[in-house]
Each structure stands twice: as C-alpha cells, then as structure tokens.
All heavy atoms as an XYZ file, in Angstrom:
857
protein
N     -48.587    -51.917     48.292
C     -49.077    -51.430     47.016
C     -50.430    -50.745     47.225
O     -51.178    -51.075     48.123
C     -49.169    -52.600     46.049
C     -49.447    -52.206     44.655
S     -49.229    -53.627     43.577
C     -48.476    -52.819     42.231
N     -50.763    -49.790     46.360
C     -51.979    -49.001     46.525
C     -53.216    -49.647     45.933
O     -54.302    -49.141     46.101
C     -51.792    -47.621     45.883
C     -50.759    -46.801     46.578
N     -50.947    -46.282     47.832
C     -49.509    -46.435     46.195
C     -49.874    -45.618     48.196
N     -48.981    -45.684     47.222
N     -53.068    -50.735     45.232
C     -54.242    -51.316     44.575
C     -54.750    -52.585     45.258
O     -55.655    -53.217     44.753
C     -53.925    -51.615     43.102
O     -52.849    -52.530     43.026
N     -54.180    -52.937     46.405
C     -54.697    -54.128     47.077
C     -56.044    -53.790     47.731
O     -56.322    -52.633     48.048
C     -53.686    -54.661     48.096
C     -53.415    -53.684     49.210
O     -52.540    -52.809     49.018
O     -54.074    -53.793     50.251
N     -56.903    -54.774     47.926
C     -58.269    -54.523     48.428
C     -58.307    -53.796     49.772
O     -59.178    -52.947     49.988
C     -58.878    -55.918     48.545
C     -58.088    -56.763     47.613
C     -56.723    -56.181     47.566
N     -57.379    -54.099     50.659
C     -57.397    -53.460     51.979
C     -57.101    -51.969     51.889
O     -57.748    -51.155     52.540
C     -56.386    -54.138     52.914
C     -56.393    -53.587     54.315
C     -57.759    -53.646     54.986
O     -58.529    -54.589     54.730
O     -58.066    -52.717     55.763
N     -56.134    -51.587     51.050
C     -55.824    -50.161     50.927
C     -56.948    -49.413     50.218
O     -57.217    -48.258     50.528
C     -54.488    -49.950     50.238
O     -54.599    -49.908     48.852
N     -57.623    -50.076     49.279
C     -58.766    -49.451     48.615
C     -59.895    -49.238     49.622
O     -60.512    -48.171     49.665
C     -59.236    -50.295     47.410
C     -58.173    -50.250     46.313
C     -60.574    -49.801     46.880
C     -58.433    -51.170     45.151
N     -60.157    -50.234     50.456
C     -61.188    -50.108     51.487
C     -60.852    -48.967     52.445
O     -61.720    -48.177     52.817
C     -61.304    -51.426     52.272
C     -62.639    -52.089     52.081
C     -62.792    -53.339     52.928
N     -62.581    -54.491     52.038
C     -61.625    -55.394     52.149
N     -60.785    -55.360     53.153
N     -61.506    -56.360     51.284
N     -59.578    -48.875     52.811
C     -59.140    -47.810     53.717
C     -59.323    -46.436     53.065
O     -59.782    -45.493     53.712
C     -57.681    -48.021     54.109
C     -57.184    -47.040     55.125
C     -55.751    -47.319     55.501
C     -55.256    -46.261     56.472
N     -53.850    -46.411     56.771
N     -58.989    -46.328     51.784
C     -59.151    -45.060     51.071
C     -60.617    -44.667     50.973
O     -60.974    -43.510     51.201
C     -58.554    -45.147     49.663
O     -57.165    -45.297     49.719
N     -61.463    -45.627     50.644
C     -62.897    -45.344     50.534
C     -63.445    -44.910     51.888
O     -64.232    -43.969     51.986
C     -63.657    -46.572     49.972
C     -65.159    -46.391     50.107
C     -63.275    -46.817     48.523
N     -63.026    -45.594     52.950
C     -63.469    -45.231     54.302
C     -63.024    -43.807     54.640
O     -63.809    -43.017     55.179
C     -62.910    -46.239     55.307
C     -63.424    -46.063     56.705
C     -63.025    -47.165     57.673
N     -61.688    -47.711     57.454
C     -61.436    -48.985     57.126
N     -62.428    -49.844     56.991
N     -60.204    -49.400     56.951
N     -61.797    -43.452     54.293
C     -61.299    -42.100     54.544
C     -62.108    -41.076     53.770
O     -62.507    -40.034     54.311
C     -59.808    -41.994     54.161
O     -59.065    -42.936     54.920
C     -59.263    -40.603     54.413
N     -62.378    -41.354     52.490
C     -63.169    -40.426     51.671
C     -64.575    -40.262     52.229
O     -65.121    -39.153     52.246
C     -63.244    -40.909     50.221
C     -61.928    -40.854     49.474
C     -61.652    -41.762     48.472
C     -60.960    -39.910     49.768
C     -60.454    -41.727     47.773
C     -59.768    -39.861     49.085
C     -59.517    -40.775     48.091
O     -58.332    -40.729     47.405
N     -65.160    -41.327     52.690
C     -66.515    -41.253     53.249
C     -66.513    -40.435     54.551
O     -67.423    -39.632     54.780
C     -67.064    -42.652     53.510
C     -67.263    -43.469     52.245
S     -68.418    -42.707     51.118
C     -69.923    -43.380     51.742
N     -65.492    -40.621     55.376
C     -65.418    -39.862     56.626
C     -65.212    -38.373     56.347
O     -65.849    -37.523     56.980
C     -64.289    -40.406     57.510
C     -64.602    -41.753     58.115
S     -63.216    -42.481     59.024
C     -62.826    -41.211     60.191
N     -64.348    -38.044     55.409
C     -64.130    -36.635     55.058
C     -65.393    -36.054     54.431
O     -65.772    -34.917     54.719
C     -62.918    -36.483     54.113
C     -61.640    -36.890     54.841
C     -62.810    -35.065     53.570
C     -61.311    -36.050     56.061
N     -66.077    -36.822     53.587
C     -67.342    -36.363     53.010
C     -68.371    -36.081     54.085
O     -69.082    -35.065     54.031
N     -68.459    -36.957     55.088
C     -69.395    -36.744     56.196
C     -69.007    -35.509     57.005
O     -69.872    -34.718     57.408
C     -69.433    -37.984     57.088
N     -67.701    -35.322     57.233
C     -67.244    -34.142     57.969
C     -67.547    -32.866     57.189
O     -67.975    -31.860     57.769
C     -65.754    -34.252     58.262
N     -67.357    -32.891     55.878
C     -67.688    -31.721     55.056
C     -69.182    -31.420     55.115
O     -69.589    -30.256     55.198
C     -67.236    -31.943     53.609
C     -65.728    -31.938     53.370
C     -65.424    -32.377     51.944
C     -65.145    -30.577     53.639
N     -69.996    -32.470     55.087
C     -71.442    -32.285     55.206
C     -71.777    -31.681     56.569
O     -72.592    -30.751     56.664
C     -72.168    -33.620     55.005
C     -73.659    -33.500     55.105
C     -74.398    -32.939     54.073
C     -74.328    -33.930     56.243
C     -75.771    -32.806     54.166
C     -75.701    -33.809     56.344
C     -76.425    -33.251     55.303
N     -71.137    -32.190     57.628
C     -71.388    -31.673     58.975
C     -70.991    -30.200     59.074
O     -71.733    -29.389     59.652
C     -70.632    -32.502     60.010
N     -69.850    -29.841     58.511
C     -69.433    -28.437     58.541
C     -70.367    -27.552     57.717
O     -70.573    -26.391     58.049
C     -67.984    -28.282     58.082
C     -66.982    -28.542     59.164
C     -66.097    -29.589     59.074
C     -66.925    -27.727     60.281
C     -65.171    -29.831     60.070
C     -66.002    -27.951     61.284
C     -65.127    -29.011     61.178
N     -70.934    -28.091     56.653
C     -71.913    -27.331     55.876
C     -73.160    -27.087     56.716
O     -73.721    -25.978     56.708
C     -72.261    -28.069     54.572
O     -71.052    -28.239     53.815
C     -73.270    -27.297     53.750
N     -73.614    -28.098     57.443
C     -74.768    -27.935     58.338
C     -74.455    -26.899     59.423
O     -75.284    -26.045     59.736
C     -75.169    -29.299     58.956
C     -76.181    -29.123     60.071
C     -75.700    -30.231     57.879
N     -73.228    -26.948     59.968
C     -72.823    -25.971     60.977
C     -72.810    -24.565     60.387
O     -73.254    -23.608     61.036
C     -71.439    -26.343     61.563
C     -71.553    -27.623     62.388
C     -70.871    -25.208     62.399
C     -70.217    -28.215     62.790
N     -72.344    -24.440     59.161
C     -72.324    -23.131     58.493
C     -73.724    -22.562     58.371
O     -73.972    -21.389     58.667
C     -71.679    -23.243     57.092
O     -70.362    -23.767     57.228
C     -71.634    -21.906     56.389
N     -74.671    -23.383     57.947
C     -76.055    -22.931     57.809
C     -76.641    -22.585     59.170
O     -77.331    -21.569     59.336
C     -76.905    -24.006     57.092
C     -78.376    -23.638     57.108
C     -76.409    -24.190     55.660
N     -76.345    -23.400     60.184
C     -76.868    -23.143     61.530
C     -76.320    -21.837     62.096
O     -77.060    -21.050     62.694
C     -76.524    -24.309     62.454
N     -75.027    -21.596     61.897
C     -74.424    -20.356     62.390
C     -75.018    -19.161     61.657
O     -75.235    -18.100     62.254
C     -72.878    -20.404     62.238
C     -72.251    -19.040     62.456
C     -72.295    -21.417     63.206
N     -75.326    -19.312     60.387
C     -75.944    -18.235     59.620
C     -77.325    -17.886     60.167
O     -77.741    -16.733     60.134
C     -76.033    -18.626     58.145
C     -76.555    -17.495     57.293
O     -76.250    -16.334     57.545
N     -77.342    -17.831     56.294
N     -78.038    -18.854     60.678
C     -79.378    -18.623     61.239
C     -79.323    -17.904     62.582
O     -80.306    -17.312     62.997
C     -80.119    -19.951     61.421
C     -80.290    -20.744     60.160
C     -81.526    -20.339     59.475
N     -81.691    -21.167     58.271
C     -82.568    -20.891     57.373
N     -83.375    -19.877     57.515
N     -82.664    -21.638     56.304
N     -78.178    -17.974     63.277
C     -78.056    -17.365     64.604
C     -77.938    -15.845     64.508
O     -78.305    -15.139     65.423
C     -76.833    -17.946     65.360
C     -77.049    -19.431     65.614
C     -76.593    -17.233     66.669
C     -75.840    -20.129     66.203
N     -77.436    -15.330     63.406
C     -77.231    -13.890     63.187
C     -76.282    -13.301     64.226
O     -76.656    -12.487     65.053
C     -78.556    -13.127     63.186
C     -79.493    -13.575     62.108
N     -79.226    -13.379     60.777
C     -80.666    -14.235     62.164
C     -80.196    -13.894     60.056
N     -81.097    -14.427     60.871
N     -75.028    -13.739     64.159
C     -73.988    -13.231     65.047
C     -73.577    -11.822     64.629
O     -73.888    -11.369     63.525
C     -72.762    -14.147     64.985
C     -72.968    -15.598     65.388
C     -71.721    -16.408     65.065
C     -73.295    -15.711     66.854
N     -72.846    -11.153     65.510
C     -72.270     -9.849     65.160
C     -71.301    -10.057     64.001
O     -70.691    -11.123     63.872
C     -71.551     -9.256     66.367
N     -71.155     -9.048     63.165
C     -70.377     -9.188     61.932
C     -68.945     -9.680     62.183
O     -68.512    -10.638     61.537
C     -70.398     -7.871     61.118
C     -69.449     -7.938     59.937
C     -71.807     -7.576     60.648
N     -68.172     -9.087     63.110
C     -66.799     -9.590     63.294
C     -66.765    -11.057     63.738
O     -65.941    -11.829     63.253
C     -66.219     -8.685     64.387
C     -67.041     -7.451     64.343
C     -68.411     -7.886     63.920
N     -67.672    -11.441     64.630
C     -67.718    -12.819     65.091
C     -68.184    -13.749     63.975
O     -67.637    -14.847     63.807
C     -68.640    -12.953     66.310
C     -68.737    -14.341     66.922
C     -67.364    -14.816     67.388
C     -69.729    -14.342     68.058
N     -69.141    -13.314     63.188
C     -69.638    -14.125     62.069
C     -68.533    -14.359     61.044
O     -68.377    -15.475     60.531
C     -70.845    -13.446     61.415
N     -67.754    -13.323     60.761
C     -66.647    -13.468     59.806
C     -65.597    -14.425     60.361
O     -65.084    -15.290     59.639
C     -66.031    -12.089     59.478
C     -67.015    -11.267     58.659
C     -64.704    -12.235     58.752
C     -66.610     -9.831     58.445
N     -65.289    -14.296     61.649
C     -64.297    -15.176     62.272
C     -64.746    -16.632     62.218
O     -63.978    -17.512     61.830
C     -64.054    -14.749     63.730
O     -63.633    -13.387     63.745
C     -63.011    -15.614     64.395
N     -65.990    -16.887     62.586
C     -66.520    -18.254     62.572
C     -66.539    -18.801     61.145
O     -66.152    -19.946     60.894
C     -67.919    -18.308     63.220
C     -68.580    -19.656     63.003
C     -67.830    -17.997     64.701
N     -66.979    -17.973     60.192
C     -67.032    -18.413     58.798
C     -65.639    -18.755     58.272
O     -65.461    -19.753     57.572
C     -67.680    -17.332     57.934
N     -64.644    -17.940     58.616
C     -63.273    -18.217     58.167
C     -62.701    -19.475     58.807
O     -61.984    -20.230     58.156
C     -62.368    -17.017     58.451
C     -62.564    -15.823     57.533
C     -61.711    -14.651     57.995
C     -62.247    -16.181     56.095
N     -63.024    -19.709     60.070
C     -62.557    -20.930     60.735
C     -63.164    -22.158     60.067
O     -62.457    -23.125     59.756
C     -62.885    -20.891     62.243
C     -62.007    -19.853     62.931
C     -62.712    -22.268     62.880
C     -62.403    -19.557     64.364
N     -64.471    -22.118     59.817
C     -65.143    -23.254     59.169
C     -64.597    -23.458     57.759
O     -64.303    -24.589     57.350
C     -66.667    -23.050     59.161
C     -67.210    -23.104     60.593
C     -67.354    -24.095     58.297
C     -68.667    -22.698     60.719
N     -64.433    -22.371     57.004
C     -63.914    -22.480     55.635
C     -62.485    -23.021     55.623
O     -62.132    -23.821     54.746
C     -63.976    -21.119     54.946
N     -61.681    -22.604     56.590
C     -60.310    -23.104     56.675
C     -60.289    -24.598     56.960
O     -59.515    -25.351     56.354
C     -59.526    -22.350     57.768
O     -59.524    -20.960     57.439
C     -58.109    -22.847     57.886
N     -61.143    -25.037     57.871
C     -61.198    -26.468     58.194
C     -61.655    -27.270     56.970
O     -61.058    -28.298     56.647
C     -62.152    -26.699     59.368
C     -61.797    -25.888     60.583
S     -61.184    -26.715     62.017
C     -61.960    -28.206     62.161
N     -62.699    -26.800     56.302
C     -63.194    -27.525     55.125
C     -62.158    -27.532     54.009
O     -61.922    -28.560     53.379
C     -64.507    -26.894     54.641
C     -65.680    -27.172     55.562
C     -66.907    -26.358     55.206
C     -67.513    -26.770     53.904
N     -68.774    -26.061     53.613
N     -61.545    -26.392     53.755
C     -60.524    -26.307     52.706
C     -59.320    -27.182     53.005
O     -58.757    -27.819     52.106
N     -58.931    -27.229     54.271
C     -57.792    -28.070     54.659
C     -58.104    -29.545     54.443
O     -57.248    -30.306     53.975
C     -57.443    -27.833     56.126
O     -57.044    -26.506     56.318
N     -59.316    -29.950     54.780
C     -59.698    -31.357     54.579
C     -59.704    -31.710     53.099
O     -59.193    -32.763     52.700
C     -61.067    -31.642     55.201
C     -61.045    -31.693     56.702
S     -62.581    -32.294     57.426
C     -63.699    -30.969     57.066
N     -60.276    -30.839     52.279
C     -60.328    -31.101     50.835
C     -58.915    -31.171     50.264
O     -58.580    -32.093     49.510
C     -61.164    -30.022     50.115
C     -60.986    -30.096     48.606
C     -62.639    -30.171     50.472
N     -58.067    -30.208     50.629
C     -56.700    -30.183     50.097
C     -55.894    -31.395     50.555
O     -55.182    -32.009     49.765
C     -55.997    -28.893     50.520
N     -56.027    -31.750     51.817
C     -55.222    -32.848     52.356
C     -55.638    -34.199     51.799
O     -54.793    -35.023     51.455
C     -55.309    -32.862     53.881
N     -56.935    -34.436     51.684
C     -57.404    -35.776     51.320
C     -57.711    -35.894     49.831
O     -57.143    -36.732     49.136
C     -58.640    -36.170     52.166
C     -59.177    -37.516     51.741
C     -58.263    -36.191     53.641
N     -58.600    -35.052     49.324
C     -59.022    -35.197     47.932
C     -57.974    -34.736     46.934
O     -57.924    -35.212     45.809
C     -60.350    -34.468     47.698
C     -61.492    -35.069     48.460
C     -62.155    -34.343     49.428
C     -61.898    -36.368     48.225
C     -63.203    -34.895     50.137
C     -62.947    -36.937     48.929
C     -63.597    -36.198     49.892
N     -57.124    -33.782     47.343
C     -56.047    -33.340     46.467
C     -54.743    -34.067     46.791
O     -53.701    -33.755     46.209
C     -55.869    -31.823     46.581
C     -57.086    -31.049     46.105
S     -56.965    -29.282     46.407
C     -55.642    -28.859     45.318
N     -54.777    -34.985     47.745
C     -53.649    -35.827     48.134
C     -52.430    -35.025     48.578
O     -51.297    -35.461     48.409
C     -53.260    -36.780     46.986
C     -54.396    -37.612     46.515
N     -54.866    -38.688     47.227
C     -55.192    -37.510     45.421
C     -55.895    -39.226     46.588
N     -56.112    -38.529     45.488
N     -52.652    -33.856     49.171
C     -51.531    -33.046     49.631
C     -50.940    -33.564     50.931
O     -49.828    -33.210     51.280
C     -51.952    -31.583     49.794
C     -52.287    -30.858     48.503
C     -52.666    -29.421     48.798
C     -51.138    -30.915     47.526
N     -51.657    -34.421     51.638
C     -51.108    -34.975     52.876
C     -49.930    -35.903     52.584
O     -49.108    -36.168     53.459
C     -52.187    -35.724     53.659
O     -52.716    -36.781     52.883
N     -49.817    -36.377     51.346
C     -48.708    -37.244     50.963
C     -47.550    -36.476     50.341
O     -46.554    -37.071     49.954
C     -49.185    -38.300     49.966
C     -50.281    -39.161     50.532
O     -50.320    -39.406     51.723
N     -51.172    -39.616     49.680
N     -47.673    -35.180     50.210
C     -46.669    -34.356     49.523
C     -45.994    -33.377     50.481
O     -45.787    -32.223     50.159
C     -47.348    -33.580     48.381
C     -48.050    -34.435     47.372
C     -47.103    -35.281     46.547
O     -45.935    -34.901     46.401
O     -47.537    -36.329     46.054
N     -45.628    -33.836     51.654
C     -45.088    -32.953     52.686
C     -43.816    -32.221     52.248
O     -43.661    -31.036     52.520
C     -44.818    -33.727     53.960
C     -46.085    -34.222     54.612
C     -45.825    -34.731     56.013
N     -46.920    -35.547     56.498
C     -48.047    -35.071     56.987
N     -48.232    -33.777     57.017
N     -48.992    -35.870     57.414
N     -42.895    -32.892     51.573
C     -41.641    -32.230     51.164
C     -41.925    -31.072     50.214
O     -41.335    -30.000     50.344
C     -40.693    -33.231     50.510
C     -40.002    -34.149     51.501
C     -38.739    -34.747     50.930
C     -39.050    -35.942     50.077
N     -37.858    -36.683     49.669
N     -42.819    -31.272     49.257
C     -43.141    -30.215     48.303
C     -43.840    -29.045     48.997
O     -43.578    -27.879     48.691
C     -44.044    -30.748     47.191
C     -43.299    -31.573     46.210
C     -43.247    -32.929     46.152
C     -42.473    -31.101     45.149
N     -42.442    -33.329     45.119
C     -41.955    -32.228     44.480
C     -42.113    -29.835     44.704
C     -41.107    -32.122     43.397
C     -41.262    -29.733     43.609
C     -40.774    -30.866     42.979
N     -44.723    -29.352     49.940
C     -45.446    -28.290     50.645
C     -44.484    -27.465     51.487
O     -44.523    -26.230     51.469
C     -46.571    -28.887     51.504
C     -47.653    -29.469     50.596
C     -47.157    -27.843     52.446
C     -48.704    -30.267     51.316
N     -43.595    -28.136     52.230
C     -42.641    -27.396     53.048
C     -41.665    -26.605     52.176
O     -41.269    -25.496     52.534
C     -41.897    -28.327     54.001
C     -42.770    -28.819     55.135
C     -42.876    -30.170     55.415
C     -43.497    -27.925     55.909
C     -43.679    -30.620     56.448
C     -44.302    -28.372     56.941
C     -44.385    -29.711     57.209
O     -45.179    -30.149     58.221
N     -41.284    -27.148     51.041
C     -40.426    -26.407     50.120
C     -41.099    -25.147     49.610
O     -40.501    -24.069     49.582
N     -42.364    -25.269     49.227
C     -43.120    -24.103     48.758
C     -43.313    -23.097     49.885
O     -43.236    -21.876     49.664
C     -44.467    -24.539     48.198
N     -43.537    -23.586     51.095
C     -43.699    -22.692     52.237
C     -42.406    -21.934     52.526
O     -42.433    -20.721     52.770
C     -44.125    -23.491     53.469
C     -44.367    -22.692     54.740
C     -45.504    -21.697     54.540
C     -44.676    -23.620     55.892
N     -41.278    -22.622     52.459
C     -39.981    -21.962     52.696
C     -39.715    -20.906     51.624
O     -39.291    -19.787     51.933
C     -38.847    -23.008     52.762
C     -38.966    -23.806     54.050
C     -37.477    -22.349     52.651
C     -38.053    -25.009     54.119
N     -40.008    -21.225     50.365
C     -39.832    -20.233     49.292
C     -40.747    -19.030     49.495
O     -40.360    -17.889     49.236
C     -40.097    -20.877     47.928
C     -38.991    -21.787     47.407
C     -39.435    -22.445     46.094
C     -37.703    -21.006     47.195
N     -41.954    -19.273     49.960
C     -42.891    -18.184     50.225
C     -42.371    -17.283     51.333
O     -42.432    -16.050     51.229
C     -44.272    -18.749     50.600
O     -44.728    -19.587     49.542
C     -45.272    -17.646     50.849
N     -41.855    -17.862     52.393
C     -41.317    -17.078     53.506
C     -40.108    -16.268     53.045
O     -39.981    -15.084     53.382
C     -40.954    -17.996     54.699
C     -40.155    -17.251     55.747
C     -42.216    -18.585     55.304
N     -39.228    -16.877     52.260
C     -38.057    -16.154     51.743
C     -38.509    -14.984     50.861
O     -37.999    -13.868     50.978
C     -37.116    -17.106     50.975
C     -36.440    -18.068     51.943
C     -36.066    -16.335     50.176
C     -35.693    -19.209     51.270
N     -39.469    -15.228     49.980
C     -39.995    -14.154     49.135
C     -40.631    -13.044     49.950
O     -40.450    -11.862     49.659
N     -41.363    -13.423     50.998
C     -41.988    -12.432     51.873
C     -40.930    -11.567     52.548
O     -41.057    -10.343     52.604
C     -42.864    -13.136     52.917
C     -43.504    -12.198     53.898
C     -44.596    -11.440     53.530
C     -43.005    -12.078     55.186
C     -45.187    -10.575     54.429
C     -43.587    -11.219     56.087
C     -44.685    -10.460     55.710
N     -39.880    -12.203     53.049
C     -38.810    -11.458     53.712
C     -38.139    -10.504     52.730
O     -37.881     -9.342     53.063
C     -37.782    -12.427     54.343
C     -38.421    -13.144     55.535
C     -36.516    -11.696     54.761
C     -37.603    -14.298     56.073
N     -37.896    -10.973     51.510
C     -37.289    -10.099     50.493
C     -38.190     -8.905     50.200
O     -37.738     -7.755     50.171
C     -36.981    -10.892     49.207
C     -35.832    -11.874     49.456
C     -36.653     -9.956     48.046
C     -35.614    -12.867     48.334
N     -39.469     -9.166     50.000
C     -40.389     -8.064     49.693
C     -40.541     -7.083     50.855
O     -40.772     -5.896     50.649
C     -41.758     -8.614     49.295
C     -41.811     -9.280     47.927
C     -43.182     -9.892     47.689
C     -41.482     -8.286     46.831
N     -40.415     -7.558     52.078
C     -40.523     -6.670     53.237
C     -39.253     -5.853     53.457
O     -39.303     -4.784     54.050
C     -40.845     -7.470     54.508
C     -42.236     -8.053     54.531
S     -43.511     -6.773     54.482
C     -44.204     -7.027     52.866
N     -38.113     -6.342     52.973
C     -36.869     -5.597     53.161
C     -36.571     -4.628     52.016
O     -35.751     -3.733     52.186
C     -35.667     -6.549     53.332
O     -35.576     -7.403     52.195
C     -35.789     -7.368     54.592
N     -37.218     -4.766     50.882
C     -36.972     -3.866     49.751
C     -37.213     -2.401     50.132
O     -36.377     -1.541     49.829
C     -37.792     -4.280     48.513
C     -37.835     -3.181     47.476
C     -37.226     -5.555     47.915
N     -38.304     -2.050     50.811
C     -38.476     -0.629     51.178
C     -37.363     -0.101     52.080
O     -36.996      1.062     52.003
C     -39.815     -0.609     51.918
C     -40.541     -1.782     51.401
C     -39.495     -2.824     51.136
N     -36.792     -0.949     52.915
C     -35.689     -0.514     53.783
C     -34.505     -0.022     52.961
O     -33.868      0.966     53.315
C     -35.266     -1.667     54.694
C     -34.070     -1.344     55.545
C     -34.185     -0.510     56.647
C     -32.817     -1.844     55.226
C     -33.089     -0.195     57.427
C     -31.710     -1.543     55.990
C     -31.845     -0.708     57.093
O     -30.750     -0.398     57.844
N     -34.208     -0.695     51.866
C     -33.076     -0.320     51.039
C     -33.377      0.868     50.127
O     -32.472      1.427     49.530
C     -32.597     -1.516     50.210
C     -32.026     -2.615     51.048
C     -32.636     -3.853     51.092
C     -30.887     -2.414     51.815
C     -32.118     -4.869     51.878
C     -30.358     -3.419     52.606
C     -30.977     -4.656     52.645
N     -34.625      1.246     50.004
C     -34.984      2.358     49.124
C     -35.366      3.614     49.888
O     -35.827      4.576     49.293
C     -36.153      1.958     48.211
O     -37.281      1.628     49.009
C     -35.784      0.789     47.327
N     -35.152      3.660     51.190
C     -35.518      4.824     51.999
C     -34.756      6.063     51.541
O     -35.321      7.141     51.417
C     -35.272      4.546     53.498
C     -35.378      5.809     54.325
C     -36.231      3.502     53.993
N     -33.480      5.927     51.265
C     -32.663      7.075     50.880
C     -32.486      7.175     49.375
O     -31.622      7.906     48.903
C     -31.298      6.994     51.578
C     -31.418      6.995     53.064
N     -31.874      8.081     53.771
C     -31.187      6.027     53.986
C     -31.899      7.795     55.052
N     -31.493      6.543     55.213
N     -33.294      6.487     48.642
C     -33.222      6.511     47.181
C     -33.896      7.785     46.683
O     -34.996      8.130     47.122
C     -33.927      5.277     46.615
C     -33.713      5.115     45.130
O     -32.948      5.898     44.556
O     -34.316      4.196     44.556
N     -33.271      8.496     45.750
C     -33.853      9.737     45.252
C     -34.353      9.616     43.818
O     -34.702     10.621     43.209
C     -32.821     10.869     45.355
O     -31.701     10.563     44.538
N     -34.397      8.405     43.292
C     -34.869      8.224     41.926
C     -36.363      8.538     41.873
O     -37.145      8.068     42.684
C     -34.610      6.775     41.451
C     -35.227      6.540     40.085
C     -33.130      6.490     41.428
N     -36.751      9.372     40.925
C     -38.157      9.704     40.736
C     -38.626     10.905     41.528
O     -39.777     11.284     41.454
N     -37.754     11.524     42.299
C     -38.149     12.712     43.049
C     -37.736     13.953     42.269
O     -36.731     13.963     41.569
C     -37.501     12.745     44.445
O     -36.086     12.676     44.300
C     -37.983     11.579     45.284
N     -38.502     14.978     42.422
C     -38.221     16.224     41.705
C     -37.002     16.912     42.311
O     -36.818     16.919     43.522
C     -39.418     17.149     41.774
N     -36.178     17.475     41.452
C     -35.002     18.220     41.900
C     -35.361     19.696     41.846
O     -35.744     20.218     40.795
C     -33.780     17.934     41.002
C     -33.441     16.446     41.059
C     -32.596     18.793     41.424
C     -32.364     16.041     40.084
N     -35.260     20.341     42.999
C     -35.611     21.759     43.055
C     -34.378     22.595     42.746
O     -33.316     22.413     43.344
C     -36.148     22.103     44.439
C     -37.452     21.384     44.725
C     -38.027     21.779     46.071
O     -37.762     22.904     46.546
O     -38.744     20.958     46.640
N     -34.530     23.494     41.791
C     -33.443     24.405     41.433
C     -33.906     25.828     41.663
O     -35.112     26.120     41.604
C     -33.033     24.227     39.960
O     -34.160     24.518     39.141
C     -32.535     22.827     39.686
N     -32.993     26.744     41.904
C     -33.401     28.144     42.119
C     -34.165     28.717     40.924
O     -35.096     29.484     41.101
C     -32.079     28.881     42.331
C     -31.117     27.820     42.773
C     -31.579     26.552     42.128
N     -33.803     28.321     39.702
C     -34.486     28.845     38.513
C     -35.923     28.354     38.463
O     -36.829     29.075     38.041
C     -33.753     28.421     37.260
N     -36.177     27.121     38.892
C     -37.528     26.592     38.874
C     -38.416     27.259     39.894
O     -39.619     27.417     39.685
C     -37.488     25.066     39.135
N     -37.830     27.734     41.005
C     -38.630     28.395     42.040
C     -39.117     29.748     41.548
O     -40.229     30.169     41.866
C     -37.789     28.564     43.301
C     -37.486     27.251     44.006
C     -36.538     27.441     45.173
O     -36.217     28.613     45.517
O     -36.121     26.416     45.731
N     -38.320     30.464     40.772
C     -38.673     31.804     40.329
C     -39.428     31.825     39.019
O     -39.946     32.863     38.637
C     -37.409     32.672     40.201
C     -36.717     32.862     41.518
N     -37.278     33.539     42.556
C     -35.503     32.415     41.959
C     -36.452     33.529     43.591
N     -35.354     32.844     43.237
N     -39.505     30.697     38.315
C     -40.151     30.685     37.001
C     -41.636     30.935     37.097
O     -42.233     31.543     36.216
C     -39.898     29.343     36.309
N     -42.276     30.499     38.178
C     -43.710     30.667     38.302
C     -44.123     31.938     39.000
O     -45.294     32.240     39.116
N     -43.173     32.720     39.458
C     -43.497     33.931     40.226
C     -43.972     35.030     39.290
O     -43.467     35.208     38.199
C     -42.263     34.389     40.991
N     -44.961     35.783     39.738
C     -45.475     36.912     38.968
C     -44.721     38.171     39.385
O     -44.611     38.479     40.553
C     -47.008     37.075     39.208
C     -47.517     38.302     38.475
C     -47.734     35.832     38.826
N     -44.220     38.946     38.410
C     -43.457     40.163     38.712
C     -44.264     41.364     38.434
O     -44.923     41.639     37.563
C     -42.150     40.215     37.927
C     -41.222     39.115     38.311
N     -40.548     39.086     39.501
C     -40.842     37.977     37.667
C     -39.788     38.024     39.556
N     -39.972     37.330     38.435
C-alpha cells in the first residue's frame, strides 16, 4: 500500500534526492553560463541540462515513471502520425489540384497587337 510509513519515507527520500539533483543542475547551468562557450556548444550543453532536468521532473514529480503503458502508447501514436504526415507529400506529387491550367486563349489574351 502507498500510505504505509516505509513507502512514505521512500517517497520523501526520492523527492529530496531529485530536488538536490535539480539544484545541482541549476548550479551547473549557472557555472556553464559563466564560462562563455561558443554558441553551438552552449546551446548543446543547455539543451542536455534542460532535458535531464525536465526528465527528472516529469518522471518523479509528475509520476510518469509509473505510467509506462500510457507513455509507450502515446509514443507509438506519435510515430504513426509522423509516418502518415511524412508520406502525404509522396501521394500528392502528381496531384494537379490548385495548379493553373494553361490554354491557348489565355496565352494570347495578354499579348499586345
């Protein structure tokens, strides 16, 4: 059960460890900012740190680590949607909807005589 004293102690310990890790990553973020890295490297480092912090918050504080089936289901739907959206242009390559139809009368209408 989730309300027994041992599981509560374990949860509090986990929250404290994640809080400390988030604090440490914040200190690392500030330290890296003081170094003044090249822009591409600074962006890469910032994204890595942000990804780690965001993953910790989502997994622990949002309890997503306990929702693996839902996460994998959403991921599979996302991949299927991505594949569908990437294949739509393939099927419309030879589509002529929305293109102007050139007629001989239209070519001569603008000519000056």
